[in-house]
N, C-alpha and C positions, 0 to 999 in steps of 0.2 A: 173617465173618472174612476179611480179604484175604490172598491168598497171598504168598509171598516174591517171586515174579516181579512181581505187581501192585505191591508196594511199591517194587521196583526201578524199574519204569516210572514210578511217581509221583515218586520221588526224581530220576530223570533229567529229567523234565519241569520240576520245580521248579528243579533245577540249571541247566537250559537258560535259564530265565527270568532267574535271578540273574546268570549269567556271560556272557550274550549269545550262547550257542550257538544254532545253528539247530535248532529242535525238530523232532520227527518229523512233526508236523502240517504244519509249514512245508515240510518236504522233500516230503511227499506233494503239497502244493499246487504245489511247484516242478516235480514230475513232470507234473502236470496241464498246466502251462504250457509245458514244454520237452520234451514227449514225442517231438517230431519230431527231437530232437538226439541225438547219441551220448552216452548216459548210462551211467555205470559205477558199480558198487557202491563202489569205492574213492573215486570223486569224491563220491558222496553221503555216505559215511561220514566223509570229511574235512570236509564241511560241518557234520556233527553233532559233529565233534571226538571221535569214538570209533573204535576199530579196526573194520575191515570185518566180522570174524566176529561181534562183539557187535552191530553195526548190523543185520546180517542177522537175528539172533535177535530183537532188540528190535522190529524192524519187523513181523515175523511175529506176535509175541505181542501187539503193539499193534493191528494191523489185520486179523489173521486170515488173511493170505496173504503170500507172499514178495514182495519188492520187484520181482523180475523178472516175476512173475505179474501184479502190479498194473500195471506199465508196459505189459505185453502187452495187458491189458484196455483200457487207455486208448487205445493205438494202434489196436487192432481196432475199438473203438467209433467212432473218428473215420473209420476206413477204411470202415465201413458207410455212414456218411453220404455220403462222397465217391462211393461206388459207386452209391448210389441217386439222389443229387441232381446228379451231374455226368456228363459223357461222357468224362472223362479216361481215358487209357490206364492199364492196370494198373501199368505201370512208374512212371508219374507219381504214382499214388496211393500206391504203396509208398514212394516218396521223400518224399512229403508227410507220411507218418505215422512216418518214422524208419527205414525199411528200404531199404538200398541195392540189395538183390537181390530182384527181383519173384518169383522162384521160391521163395526162402526165405519171403517174405511170404505167398505162396499156401499153403505148408505150414503156417505158423503160423495162418493164417486158418481153414483147414479143421479143424485140430486144436481150435481154440477154438470155432468156430461149428458145426461138424458138416457143412459143405458148402464147396465151393470158392467163390472170389469170383464166378466166372462163374455158377455155380448160384444164388448168393445174389441176383444182379441179376435173373436170369430169374424166380426165384420171387417177387421183390418186385413184379413187373409183372403177375402173375396176379391177376385180379379175383375176390376171394373174399368171399362174404356170410356173416356170422355172425348167427344168429337169437336169440342170448341173450348177456348180458354174460359169463357163464361161458365161452362159446365164445371170446369176445375174449381172455379170460385164458389159454386154451389156445393160441390162435394166436400171441399175443405171445411165449409161451415158445418157439415155433418160428420166431421172427424174422419173423412175418407180421403186417401190419396190414391188416385187412379193408377192402374198398372200401365195404361196406355193413354196418351194425351198429346196434343200439340204443344211443343215447347220451342221458344225462339229467344235467343239471348238479347236481340234487339227489340222485338215487339212485345214480348211477354217477360221482361226481366225479373219481375217479382217471382213468378212461378219457376222460371229457369233457375234463379239463384237458390230458391228455397227447396225445390224438389228435383233438381237435376239428377241427383244420385238415386232417387227413389222411383221415378217414373222410367221404367226400363225400356218400354216401347214408345219411341217418340214419333208422333205423327207430324205431318206438315200443316202449317197454318194455311187455311183456305179463305177465300173471300166470302162475304155474306151470301154469295150465290154459288151454285155448284160449278166446279171447274175441273180441268183435267188432272190437277194434282190430287184430287180426292181418290182417283183410281189407285194411286200409290198408297194412300191410307187404307183402302180396302184390302190390298195385298198385305200390308203390315198387320192389320187386325186379324187376318186369317192365320198369320204366323203366331200372333200373340195369344190366340185362343182365350179371349176374356170370357168370364162367366155371364156378364151382361154388358150392354152398350147403351150409352145415353148421349143423345144428340138433340139438335134444334131443328125446327121444321123448315128452316131455309135450305136444308140439304136437298130437298126435292124428292118426289116419290120414287124415282129410279134408284138413287143412292140409298134411300131408306130401305127399299126392298132388298138391296144387296146386304145391308147391315143385318137385317132380320134373318138372313140365311147363315150368318156367322154365329149369332147368339141372341137370346131374348133382348129386345131393344125397346127403350123408352124414348119417345120423341116429345120434346117439351115445346109448348107454344111460345113463340117469340112475342106474341101480343100480351101474354100474361105478365103481371107485375112480378118482381123478384121474389116476393113473399109467397105468392101462389106457385111459382116455379119451384121454389125450395120445398114447399109442402108436397108437391107432386113427386119430386125426386125422393123425398123422405119416405113417402108412402110406398113407392116402388121398391125401396131398399129396406123397408120395415124399420125406419129410423124416425118415426113421427115425433117421438119425445125430443130427440136431439134437434129436429127442425123447429119445433115449438120453442125450445129453450133458446136457440139462436135469435129468433124473432123477438122473444121477450127481452133478452139481454140487449138487443139492438135498440129497442124502444127506450130502455133505461139509459143507454148511452145518448140517445137523442135528447131526452129530457135534460140530462146534465149539460150536454153541449149547447142546447138552446138557451139555458139559463146563463151560461158563461158568455155566449154571443150577445145576449141582450145587454149585459153589463159593458161590453167592449164596443160592439158595433151599433147597438141601439137602433135608430131609424135611418142610419146611413144606407145609401143605395149601392148595391153590389152587382157587377156584371162580369161575365166570363167572355173572353175574346180568344180568337185563334188566328194565327198568321199562316197562310198557306200560299206559297209562291209570292206573288206581289200583291195579294189581296188580304184584306182584313175582314174578319167575320165575327158576328156574335156567336160564340161557341155554345152549342146546345146539343144535348142528348138526354135520354131518359134518366140515367143515373145522376148526372150533374143537376138536371132540373129538379128531380125529386129531393136530393140532398140539400141543395141550396135554398130552394124556394118553398118546398113543402115541409121537410123535416126541420130545417133550421129556421124557417119562416123569415128568411132575409128578403129585403125589398129590392125589386128590379128597378132600374132607373128609367126604363121606358117600356112600351109594349113590345113583347118579344115572344117568340115560340121557343120555349126552353128545350124542345125536343129536336130542333133542326138548326143547322148553320144558316145564318142570314148575313149577306154582305152588308157592311156598314162603312161609311166614309168617316174621315176625321171630323168633318163639319157636323155630321149627324151625331157622332160620339160626343162632341163638344156641347151639342144641344141637350143630350141626355146628362152629361157631366156627372158620372158616377163618383162616389166617394172612395170606392175600392174596386180594383180590377184584378181578376185572375186571368192570366194570359198563357196560352199554349202556343209554342213555336214549333212547327213541323221540323223534324231533324234532317233537313236537306239544305243544300247551299243557297238556293233562291230564297227560301223562307228566312234563313238566318241573315241574309243580306237585307231583306225587307225589314226585319226586326232592328238591325243596326241603324238603317236609315231612319226608321220611325223614331228612335231615341234621340236623333239629332233634329227632329222636326219641331218648329216653334209651336205649332198647334198642339202637338202631343204634350208639351210642357205647360200648356195652358189648362190642361185637364186638372180638376181638383184632386183626383186620386194620385196623379203624378206629382203634383206640387206638395202633397202631404205625405209622400212616401207610402202610398197605399196600393202599390202594384206588386203582385205575387206571381212568380212563375209556377206553372203546373205542367205535368207531362201527361201523355196519353194513357200511361199506366199509373194510377187506376182509372183516370177520369173518362176514359173512352169505353171501359167495360161495364156491363150491367149484370151484376151477380150479388149474392148476399155478402161475399167477402169484399168485393170491389166497393160497394156503397159504404160499407163499414170503414174501409180505408179512406174513402173520400171524406167521410164525416170526421175522422180523426185528423186528417191532413188539413181540412178547413179550420178546425179548432186550433191546431198548432200554428197555422199561418196567421190567423187573425188575433189570437190571444197569447200565443207562445206556450200554450198548455195542452198537453195531450196525455193525460193520465191513463186513458183506456186504450192507448195505441196498440194496434195489432202488431205482434212480434213477427220476427222474420219467418218463423215457421209455426203454422197454426196446427200442425199435426205433431204430436209428441211434445214440442214446446209450444203450447197453445196460446191463443191470445188472452190477455189479461182482461178481466171484466169486473 
């Protein structure tokens, strides 16, 4: 059941189309193009042909943030790119992104990013090596792109597509346990000469000892929650403010997403499934469990361990009978065949979620990773899948073109 505010927004959008008004989406796109100009609420409200007060309320309800906050995000994101990619003076960069006063720009930048423009430039030039994809997700949250990190077009497509040109030393992906391929990574890191190295404790003492001979090394506990991991890395890199800012903004996103989910999902029961080979599992890992059942406070249809995969039969699934299903199909032939066969099963079609169109495909990226960036992407994706709304979506590049908050 849609709320009165949602109906008002829908009515406004329809009325905009009929009467030639500039819609909110068009105004948002106008801000994206004219961020460097002097924009005012009254000017934008006039474009929408509504009073400024109603415009302010409507923009926030539609996109999840105020017009001024959105404009600030766009300006700061462009400023990051100028800071890293050019040698322009701070005053010139401030003018380029719409600020006449470089001191005011610096204050806005530090409030939004957690560090001054000068500190941001200095930190962006430090050579940091990440020994796992989850560490990349923590570093990106701190506005850091590692100089060396594991990239793979198939298994880490988000990082590969976003940072392929920026991560010059590409390490090999390794399993959660030490293997022979890590020796190749050791050699690659010797050649890369990073200033610092950050890895997880699953690497084992021998490999960790080798890393420490290359550069100062931080080993992050895999047992710690992503927030504590982020704080540890932030402290190591002297980026405590940025780490605290990401966590604060994430909690704001959670509150917004939770309120939207309550309106759409309510007390419906939600489960995540995984198909691997010929088997069906309740899909569980730390990130997925925390996002769905802790942050969004969704209801599980039956007793489950949200941190581990549990085999489940169709009969047991029918007994749980969830209202909504997230399903991940492993990208190999046997699993795809099983998924195709499942869709022709009579028992599958008896499930409430299937009958009501409540089945949503998810992929291992980001749902298998556990990092600050990955859980944020999960949160946004869950909101998009269930409600069709993702105003705070993480953009393709969180460094330079940073995520909108």
